[in-house]
C-alpha positions in Angstrom: -30.8 -5.2 3.2 -30.8 -9.0 2.5 -27.8 -10.8 3.9 -26.0 -13.9 2.7 -27.1 -17.0 4.5 -26.5 -19.7 1.9 -23.4 -21.8 2.4 -21.2 -23.2 -0.4 -19.7 -26.6 -0.5 -16.3 -25.0 -1.0 -13.9 -25.1 1.9 -11.0 -22.6 2.0 -9.3 -24.0 5.1 -10.2 -20.9 7.1 -9.4 -20.3 10.7 -10.2 -17.0 12.5 -8.0 -16.2 15.5 -9.4 -12.6 15.7 -12.9 -14.0 16.1 -11.7 -15.8 19.1 -11.2 -12.5 20.9 -14.1 -10.9 22.8 -16.9 -9.7 20.5 -16.2 -6.0 21.4 -13.3 -6.3 18.9 -15.6 -7.0 16.0 -19.2 -7.6 14.8 -20.4 -10.8 13.2 -21.3 -9.7 9.7 -22.6 -11.3 6.6 -22.1 -10.0 3.0 -25.0 -8.7 1.0 -25.8 -10.7 -2.2 -25.2 -9.0 -5.5 -27.1 -9.1 -8.7 -24.9 -10.7 -11.3 -21.4 -11.5 -10.1 -18.7 -12.2 -12.6 -15.2 -13.2 -11.5 -13.2 -10.9 -13.8 -9.7 -11.5 -12.3 -8.4 -14.3 -10.1 -4.8 -14.2 -8.9 -4.0 -17.9 -9.3 -0.3 -17.5 -8.3 -1.4 -15.9 -5.0 -4.1 -18.5 -4.6 -1.4 -21.2 -4.9 0.7 -19.5 -2.3 -2.2 -19.5 0.0 -2.7 -23.2 -0.5 -6.0 -22.9 -2.4 -6.7 -25.3 -5.2 -9.3 -23.1 -6.8 -9.2 -21.8 -10.4 -11.3 -19.2 -12.1 -13.5 -22.0 -13.4 -14.1 -23.5 -10.0 -17.9 -23.8 -9.5 -19.3 -21.5 -6.9 -16.0 -19.5 -6.5 -17.4 -16.4 -8.1 -20.4 -16.5 -5.7 -18.1 -17.0 -2.7 -15.9 -14.0 -3.7 -19.0 -11.9 -4.3 -20.6 -12.7 -1.0 -23.6 -14.5 -2.5 -22.4 -17.7 -0.8 -20.3 -18.3 2.3 -17.3 -20.6 2.2 -18.2 -23.6 4.3 -15.6 -22.8 6.9 -15.9 -19.0 7.0 -16.6 -17.0 10.2 -17.3 -13.6 8.7 -16.8 -10.5 10.8 -16.3 -6.7 10.5 -13.5 -5.4 12.6 -13.9 -2.4 15.0 -11.5 0.6 14.9 -11.5 4.3 15.2 -9.1 6.8 13.5 -7.7 10.2 12.9 -8.9 11.2 9.5 -7.0 14.2 8.2 -6.0 15.0 11.8 -9.6 14.8 13.1 -10.5 12.0 15.5 -13.5 9.8 14.7 -14.3 7.5 17.6 -15.9 4.7 15.5 -15.1 3.8 11.9 -14.6 0.0 11.6 -15.1 -2.1 8.5 -18.0 -0.3 7.0 -17.7 -2.0 3.6 -15.3 -4.9 4.3 -15.8 -8.3 5.8 -13.1 -10.6 7.1 -14.0 -14.1 5.8 -11.3 -15.8 7.8 -7.6 -16.5 8.1 -5.6 -18.9 6.0 -2.5 -20.7 7.2 -0.3 -21.1 4.2 1.8 -24.1 3.3 4.9 -22.2 4.5 3.3 -21.4 7.9 2.2 -17.8 7.4 -1.3 -16.7 8.7 -3.0 -14.4 6.3 -6.4 -12.6 6.4 -8.8 -13.0 3.5 -11.3 -10.1 3.3 -14.0 -8.9 0.9 -14.0 -5.2 0.3 -17.2 -3.6 -1.1 -19.4 -6.4 0.2 -22.2 -4.3 1.7 -23.2 -2.6 4.9 -22.0 -3.6 8.4 -22.7 -2.1 11.8 -19.9 0.3 11.1 -21.1 1.7 7.8 -22.3 5.0 9.3 -25.0 5.6 6.7 -22.9 4.5 3.8 -23.9 1.8 1.3 -21.0 -0.5 2.0 -20.4 -0.9 -1.7 -17.5 -0.1 -4.0 -17.4 1.1 -7.5 -15.5 -1.1 -9.9 -12.8 1.6 -10.6 -11.3 1.7 -7.1 -11.3 -2.1 -7.0 -9.3 -2.3 -10.2 -6.9 0.4 -9.0 -6.2 -1.4 -5.7 -5.7 -4.7 -7.4 -3.2 -3.4 -9.9 -1.3 -1.2 -7.5 -1.1 -3.6 -4.6 0.2 -6.4 -6.8 2.7 -4.0 -8.4 3.9 -2.9 -5.0 4.5 -6.5 -4.1 6.6 -7.0 -7.2 8.5 -3.8 -6.4 9.5 -5.3 -3.0 7.3 -3.1 -0.8 5.5 -4.7 2.1 1.8 -4.6 1.1 -1.6 -6.2 1.2 -2.2 -8.4 -1.8 -5.1 -8.8 -4.3 -6.7 -12.2 -4.9 -9.7 -11.3 -7.0 -11.9 -8.8 -8.8 -15.6 -9.4 -9.1 -18.0 -7.2 -11.0 -21.4 -7.2 -9.3 -23.9 -6.1 -12.0 -24.9 -3.3 -9.7 -25.0 0.5 -10.2 -23.2 2.4 -7.4 -24.2 6.1 -7.0 -21.4 8.5 -6.1 -21.0 12.3 -6.2 -19.4 12.1 -9.7 -22.1 9.8 -11.2 -23.3 6.2 -11.3 -20.6 3.5 -11.6 -20.6 -0.3 -12.1 -20.1 -2.1 -8.8 -17.1 -4.3 -7.8 -15.8 -6.3 -4.9 -12.1 -7.0 -4.2 -10.8 -9.9 -2.3 -7.8 -8.6 -0.2 -5.1 -10.6 1.5 -3.1 -9.2 4.4 -0.7 -10.3 7.1 -3.0 -8.6 9.5 -5.7 -5.9 9.6 -5.2 -4.4 13.0 -4.5 -0.7 12.6 -3.3 2.2 14.8 -7.0 3.1 14.8 -7.8 -0.3 16.4 -6.0 0.8 19.5 -7.6 4.2 19.3 -11.0 2.7 19.4 -10.5 1.3 22.8 -8.4 4.2 24.1 -11.3 6.5 23.4 -13.5 4.2 25.6 -10.9 4.0 28.4 -10.8 0.3 28.0 -7.2 -0.5 29.0 -7.9 -4.2 29.3 -8.9 -4.3 25.7 -5.7 -2.4 24.7 -3.6 -5.0 26.5 -5.5 -7.8 25.0 -5.1 -6.4 21.5 -1.4 -5.7 22.0 -0.9 -9.3 23.2 -2.8 -10.6 20.1 -0.6 -8.5 17.7 2.6 -9.5 19.5 1.8 -13.2 19.2 0.9 -12.8 15.5 3.4 -10.3 14.2 6.2 -9.9 16.8 6.5 -13.3 18.4 10.2 -12.8 19.0 9.5 -10.2 21.7 6.4 -11.8 23.2 8.1 -13.1 26.3 10.2 -10.1 27.0 9.7 -8.1 30.2 9.5 -4.8 28.3 7.6 -6.4 25.4 5.2 -3.5 25.0 8.0 -0.9 24.7 9.7 -3.2 22.2 6.4 -3.7 20.4 6.0 0.1 20.0 9.6 0.4 18.8 9.3 -2.5 16.3 6.2 -1.0 14.8 8.0 2.3 14.4 10.9 0.7 12.7 8.8 -1.1 10.2 6.8 2.0 9.4 10.0 4.0 8.9 11.4 1.5 6.4 8.0 1.3 4.7 7.7 5.0 4.1 11.2 5.2 2.8 10.4 2.4 0.3 7.4 4.4 -0.9 9.4 7.5 -1.4 12.2 5.8 -3.2 9.6 4.7 -5.8 7.8 8.1 -6.0 4.7 6.6 -4.4 2.1 8.8 -2.6 -0.3 6.9 -0.3 -2.8 9.8 -0.4 -4.8 9.0 2.8 -2.4 8.2 5.6 -5.1 8.3 8.3 -4.4 6.3 11.5 -7.1 3.8 10.4 -5.0 3.2 7.3 -1.8 2.6 9.2 -1.3 -1.2 9.6 0.4 -2.5 12.8 1.9 -5.3 10.7 3.9 -2.7 8.7 2.2 -3.3 5.4 0.9 -0.7 2.9 -2.9 -0.9 3.3 -6.0 0.8 1.8 -5.1 1.9 -1.7 -7.7 4.6 -2.2 -6.5 7.9 -3.8 -2.9 6.6 -4.1 -0.6 7.3 -7.1 3.0 7.2 -8.3 4.2 10.6 -9.4 5.1 11.1 -13.0 7.4 14.1 -12.8 9.3 14.9 -9.6 7.6 17.3 -7.2 8.1 17.0 -3.4 4.8 18.7 -2.9 2.8 16.4 -5.2 -0.7 15.6 -4.1 -3.2 13.4 -6.0 -6.0 12.7 -3.5 -9.1 14.6 -4.5 -10.0 15.1 -0.8 -6.5 16.2 0.4 -7.1 19.9 -0.4 -4.5 21.1 2.1 -1.7 18.8 1.0 -1.5 17.0 4.4 -0.5 13.8 2.7 1.8 15.2 0.0 4.8 13.2 -1.0 7.4 15.0 1.1 5.2 15.0 4.2 4.7 11.3 4.5 7.4 10.6 7.1 6.1 13.4 9.3 2.6 12.1 9.1 3.7 8.6 9.9 5.5 10.0 13.0 2.3 11.7 13.9 0.4 8.5 13.6 2.9 6.6 15.7 2.5 9.3 18.4 -1.2 8.4 18.4 -0.3 4.8 18.9 2.1 5.6 21.7 -0.6 7.6 23.5 -2.9 4.5 23.4 -0.1 2.3 24.9 0.8 4.7 27.7 -0.4 2.4 30.5 1.6 -0.5 29.0 4.9 1.3 28.3 5.3 3.5 31.5 4.5 3.3 35.2 3.6 7.0 35.1 2.4 9.3 32.3 5.7 11.1 32.4 7.7 7.9 32.0 5.4 6.8 29.1 5.9 10.1 27.3 9.7 9.7 27.6 9.3 6.3 25.9 7.1 7.8 23.2 9.5 10.7 22.6 12.5 8.3 22.4 10.7 6.0 20.1 9.7 8.8 17.8 13.3 10.0 17.7 14.4 6.5 16.8 11.7 6.4 14.0 13.1 9.7 12.6 16.7 8.4 12.5 15.6 5.0 11.0 13.6 6.8 8.3 16.4 9.2 7.4 18.9 6.4 7.3 16.7 4.1 5.2 15.8 7.0 2.8 19.4 8.2 2.5 20.8 4.7 1.8 18.0 3.8 -0.6 18.1 7.0 -2.6 21.9 6.7 -3.0 21.5 3.2 -4.2 19.3 4.6 -7.0 22.3 6.5 -8.3 24.7 3.6 -7.9 26.4 4.6 -4.6 26.7 2.1 -1.8 29.9 3.1 -0.1 28.6 6.6 0.7 30.4 9.6 2.3 29.4 13.1 3.4 29.6 14.5 -0.2 27.1 12.2 -1.6 24.1 13.9 -0.1 24.9 17.0 -2.0 25.4 15.1 -5.3 21.9 13.5 -4.9 20.4 16.8 -3.8 21.7 18.5 -7.0 20.1 15.8 -9.2 16.7 16.1 -7.4 16.9 19.9 -7.7 17.4 19.6 -11.5 14.6 17.1 -11.7 12.2 19.3 -9.8 13.1 22.4 -11.8 12.7 20.7 -15.1 9.8 18.4 -14.1 11.6 15.3 -15.3 10.0 11.9 -14.9 10.9 10.5 -11.5 11.0 6.8 -12.5 12.7 7.1 -15.9 15.4 9.6 -14.8 16.8 7.0 -12.4 16.3 4.1 -14.7 18.0 5.7 -17.7 20.8 7.1 -15.6 22.3 3.6 -15.3 23.0 3.7 -19.0 25.6 6.5 -18.5 28.0 4.8 -16.2 30.5 4.4 -19.1 28.9 6.9 -21.5 31.3 9.7 -21.1 29.8 13.1 -21.9 27.3 11.7 -24.3 23.7 11.3 -23.2 21.5 8.6 -24.6 18.6 10.1 -26.6 16.0 8.7 -24.2 17.7 10.3 -21.2 18.2 13.6 -23.0 14.5 13.8 -23.9 13.5 13.8 -20.2 15.1 17.3 -19.8 14.0 20.7 -21.1 17.6 22.0 -20.6 19.9 19.0 -20.9 23.1 21.1 -20.3 22.2 21.4 -16.6 22.3 17.7 -16.1 25.3 17.2 -18.3 27.5 18.9 -15.8 26.0 16.8 -13.0 26.6 13.6 -15.0 30.4 14.4 -15.1 30.5 14.8 -11.3 28.5 11.6 -10.8 30.7 9.6 -13.2 33.8 10.7 -11.3 32.2 9.7 -8.0 31.4 6.2 -9.3 35.1 5.5 -9.8 35.2 4.8 -6.0 32.5 2.1 -6.5 32.6 -1.4 -8.1 33.1 -2.1 -11.8 30.6 -0.5 -14.2 28.8 -3.8 -15.0 28.1 -4.4 -11.3 26.9 -0.9 -10.7 24.5 -0.9 -13.7 23.1 -4.2 -12.7 22.5 -3.1 -9.1 20.9 0.2 -10.2 18.5 -1.7 -12.5 17.5 -3.9 -9.6 16.3 -0.9 -7.5 15.1 1.4 -10.3 12.0 0.0 -12.0 11.2 0.6 -15.7 7.5 -0.1 -15.3 5.3 1.4 -12.6 1.5 1.7 -12.4 1.1 4.9 -14.3 -2.1 6.9 -13.4 -3.1 7.3 -17.1 -2.7 3.6 -17.8 -4.8 2.6 -14.8 -7.4 5.3 -15.7 -7.7 3.8 -19.2 -8.0 0.3 -17.9 -10.8 1.4 -15.5 -12.5 3.4 -18.3 -12.5 0.3 -20.6 -13.8 -2.0 -17.9 -16.6 0.3 -16.8 -17.8 1.5 -20.2 -17.3 -1.6 -22.3 -16.8 -4.5 -19.9 -13.4 -4.8 -21.4 -10.8 -6.1 -18.9 -8.0 -6.7 -21.4 -6.0 -3.7 -20.1 -6.4 -4.9 -16.5 -5.0 -8.3 -17.4 -2.2 -6.7 -19.4 -1.1 -4.3 -16.7 -1.2 -6.9 -13.9 1.0 -9.2 -16.1 3.4 -6.4 -17.0 3.9 -5.2 -13.4 4.8 -8.7 -12.3 8.3 -7.9 -13.6 8.8 -4.1 -13.1 12.6 -4.1 -13.2 12.8 -6.2 -16.4 13.0 -4.6 -19.9 10.0 -5.8 -21.9 10.6 -4.4 -25.4 7.2 -5.2 -26.7 5.6 -3.0 -24.1 8.2 -0.2 -23.8 5.5 2.4 -24.5 3.9 1.4 -21.2 7.1 2.7 -19.4 6.6 6.2 -20.7 5.0 9.0 -18.8 1.8 10.5 -20.0 1.3 13.2 -22.7 -0.1 16.4 -21.2 -3.6 15.5 -22.4 -3.3 12.1 -20.8 -2.2 13.2 -17.4 -4.3 12.2 -14.4 -3.9 14.7 -11.5 -6.7 13.5 -9.1 -7.5 10.1 -7.7 -10.5 9.0 -5.7 -11.2 6.4 -2.9 -14.6 5.3 -4.0 -16.6 5.6 -0.7 
């Protein structure tokens, strides 16, 4: 395929510290030009955070974000990594459809990666076309920006480009799209597995030192820095998964190549927020065994961290036995950190901060009612805050969530008695509304936005949703219908990654 060689006059202020490593860590790669690029969405706020002075009307910007032109200071590469996919090890994956344009040092001193996703074949494409349908690009843009607004560590979305191409997939032909992704870092657990599979301990050490300097500088000079590094990654991942679960989020494809060492949510493929509460909820069309179901996410993250620990054995122990002791201890710490973060976070959702031993039962009773009656996960917690001083009367919007309201009425009385131990009602309600969003990226809303964009080149719903989700905790009366769950005929039960 033809590769981009033309260079734009635009400069982004790019550096590329990863490209300064030995070339075995990456492959120099150029994007493939596309037929008719249109910059459909540009995140100007994020662009300003990055220190860019571009606007959607900037000449050549669409071509640069489509891969038809290279930024004047770009050093494009595809990063090498391996990964366990659904538990099965693949020794080489890599950026098969993504190209790292460079790194931007922001005005406040952060170093962030800027990457095109869907920009054509690289050496790691393994027979794939390296392209992306427009639908998954729209989904990732909407969900990743919503996650940021919800307070979850995540990659960000800078732009959506429609390419004018037709992309064949198993379910048909789709319009093509390219997303510009922004990340604190793109090194994954699978990056370490790539070199462990090759027995390249020097590369593992080099990669660990690179990640330490970039993401964990506070422990770089420590004598036991590699043990602390492993422990720090585990802590970040424990807190991350707890945040997902407190929002009803299901990643859908928690392979080791989709587990970021920086502790951010990465690779929004078949992800989804559950509508009604079900611990065994699965949305991914390829997760036929439910490996990555909602309730199993912490267990899978622990499994992924074990894979990382095995890669780091030579760095964290003088002997294999000593290294395994470190891995076991770190995984135990992960489990405790996750359970604590999840427990504290879920109790905050029901207004309890000064928790005691009885509170777990109170929370468990509510979740059991929600599961039995298939009540909306997001709205149950959001509307619960309205009952702090409500007595035995339920608000209509809360009552309508339950098929058998009497079951939750008894629970409400116990909960209200428990809240007497907390702060005054106004403070509790305010705090609950700060952790319980009203608006989340509903599957049926995203599906409709994708359908309109693909079928009619209508991006109005994409623009509306991204604006709406900038303030997910704020009541927006003109758009209250966007907070509601889907009708049965609107429900989307399967999501796709687009490869």
